[in-house]
N, C-alpha and C positions, 0 to 999 in steps of 0.2 A: 336701619343700620346697613342692611344689604344694599339698599338703593344708594346710600352714600358711598359705599365701597365701589359699587359698579360705576357710579358717576365719576369717582376719583380715578378709577382705572381708565375709563374712557378719555378723560381729560389728559392723563399722563400719556396714553398711547397717541393721542392727537398731537401733543407737544413733541413726543419722540419722533414721529414721522415727519413733522414739519421742520424740526431742528436738524434732522439728518438729511440735508439736501445735497444730492449728488450732482445737481445741475450747476456746477462751477462755471462761471462766466469768465471769458478771457477777452482782452482788449488788444487790438492791433492797429497801428497807425498806417495809413495809406497816403501816397503822394499822387496828386493829379497834376499833369502838366505835359509839356513837350519833352519827350525823351529821346527822340531821334530827329536830327535836322541836318540837312546839307543843302547849300546853295552858293551860287557865285554872286548873288545879289546882296548888296550891303544892307538894304532895308527890309528884306524878306521876313526875317524873324520878327521884326517889329510889326509888320503888316499881319502876319499870322497870329501873333499874340493879341493884337488889337481886335482882330476878327473874332477869335475865340472868346475873348472877354465880352465883346459886344453881343455875342449870341448867348451869354450867360453860362458859358462853360467854366466849371470850377477849376481853379489853378492854384491849389494850396494843399495843405494837409488835412486829413479827416481821420477820425478813429471810428472803428466799428467793433461791436461787442457780440459775442456768440459763444456757443459751446465748444467749437473747434475751428480749426483753420479753414476747412472746406466750407462750413456754414458762413463764416465771416467773409471769405473770398466771394462767395455767391452774392452776399449782400452788397459788397463793393462793386461787383460786376453789374448788378441790377441798377445801382445808383449811377455808375458811369454811363450805362446805356441811355439813361434819361438825358444826360448832357450830350452824348455823341449823336443822338438822333436830331439835334438842333443844327448840326453841321451840314452844309450843302456843298457838294463838289462844284456845282455850277456857280455858286457864289464865290468860292475860292478861286475858280478860274478867272473871275472878274477882278481879282486883286492885283493883277499884273506882276505876278511872281516870275523870277528868272527861269529860263528853260532848264529843266532838270532838277528844280527845287523839290526836295522831299521833306516830309515831316511826319512825326507820329505824335498824336495826342493820346496819352494813356493814363491808366491807374496802376500803381505798383505798390508792393510792400517789400520790406526786407525779407530775405530768406528766413532769418531767425530774428524776430523783433527784439529778442533779449540779448542778442550779440551784435554790438555796433560793428559796422563794416562787413557784414556777412553777405553783401551783395543784394541784388533786387530781383524780384519775380514780377514780371508784367502780367497782370490779371486780365486786362482787356485793353484794346487799342483801336484807334482810328488812324489809318495810314493814307497818305496822299502823295502822289507823284505828279509834278507839273510836266506836261508833254511839250 
């Protein structure tokens, strides 16, 4: 009988500790794309977009899950770095962009994902200026 009670207590304690999970996960959406652009060339944006897509750079929305914003931002930054390292300044120079053309390829999230229109926070970016 004592063994049954001890076993029952052990099972209940295990259930209680597993059911009381303080590791609540949150999900945030992130946007990958060109966030800053200026040029006098009409086709420069098309050339840049085609180049980035050709290099496999992600240009859409992704969601990341974690315990807090700092953890999730770090995951998004690590993910973005994998795409950004594929970009070559020397290759971009060969695109024939107009003098003074600038662009930023970045990953960003809204300041408060629960509040529409709360603005954006750029987590990481690749910047280019055509000389």
